[in-house]
N, C-alpha and C positions, 0 to 999 in steps of 0.2 A: 504494500500500500504506500502511496505517496505521502510525504510529510505535509505538503500543502496542496490545496486544490482551489480552483476559482469557479464559482457558480455564476453563469451568465444571466440567469433569470433574475436573481436578486442583487447582483453586483457585489457579492461579498466573497472575501477570501476566507478559507477555512484551514485550520491547523489540526493535525492528528494528535489527539491526547488519549493515549491508551488505544482502545478499539473504536473511539468515537471522534468524528470531526466536529470541532467547535468553531464558531465564528471567530475570526482573528480581528477583534475590534481594537481600535486605538483610541484612547481617551486622553486628550492632551490638556487637561485643565491646568496642569502645572506650568504650561507655557504662557498663561494669561495672568494678569494682575489679580490679586485677591478680591473677592466679592465683599460688598458692604451689606448692611442690614437688609435692605430691600431685595437685593439679588439673592441672598440666602433664603429669605422668605418665599420668593418666587420659585426658587429651586424646590423647596419643600412642597409648595402648593402643587407644582407640576408633577412631582414624583408621586404624591399621594392621590391626586385627582385625575391626572391625565397621563397614565402610565405609558400608553402607546406613543403619544406625542413626545413625552420625555425620552423614551427609549430611542425613537427615531432621531431626535435632535442630538442625543448622546452619540449615536452611531455615526451620524453625518458630521459630527464635530462642529455643530452650530449652537449647542446648548450654552456654552460658556460665554460666547459673544452676545447671545440673547440676554443672558442674566446680567452681564455687564451693562448692556444698554438699558435694561429695565432699572437697574440700580442707579445709573446716571440720571435718567429721566425723573425717577422718583425723588432723588435728592434735589434736583433742580426745581421740581414742582413744589417740594416742601419749602424751599427758600423763598420762592415767588409768593406762595400763598401766605406764609407767615408775614412777609413784608407788607403785602396788600392788606391783610387783616389788622396789622399794627396801625397802618395809616387810617383805615376805616374807623377803628375804635379809639384813635387818639393816644395810643401807647407810645410815649416818648421817653427819652433819657431824663427829662425833667420830672416825669411821674416816678421814675425809678428812684430819683434822688429825694423826692418829696414823700412818697408813700411806697416804700420798697415792697411791703407785703402785698399791696394791691397789684403792683407791677408783676410780682411772681405769680399771683393767681391768674391775672389776665393772660400772661404769656403761656402759662400751663394750659389754659382753655384754648388759646389760639393754636398751640402746637398739637393738642389732642384733636381738634377739629381738622387741622391740615393733614395730620397723619391718617385719620379716618378716611378722608377723601383719597389720599395717595394710595392707601392699601386697596381701597375699592376699585380705583381706576387703573392702577398700574400692576400691582402685585396679584390681585385676584381676578383680573380681567381675562 
């Protein structure tokens, strides 16, 4: 038996392991920068809820680039939403100096609302 074979139907290479041919898959996540919070959350979401899509992206070596892009977009959107909501609610450095506790509460509310939107629109979409 040959050590390696190629299947034209599915485009995969197989390697002989004992008596069985197994797909010779290459997963190169180590070649990419590390993921942030939202990229890791997206990875878990895909792995648990969309197993076939996750496996295909993993096999085609497109998963890590997808996760990096989701992570970048989510972080950018978080920054944008937080800044917009700060302006709308009048949260300034002056408020921070005058009433620190109110500023902390407002910023927490803003960040929670922004994160809820980002998770729904980017990570769980």
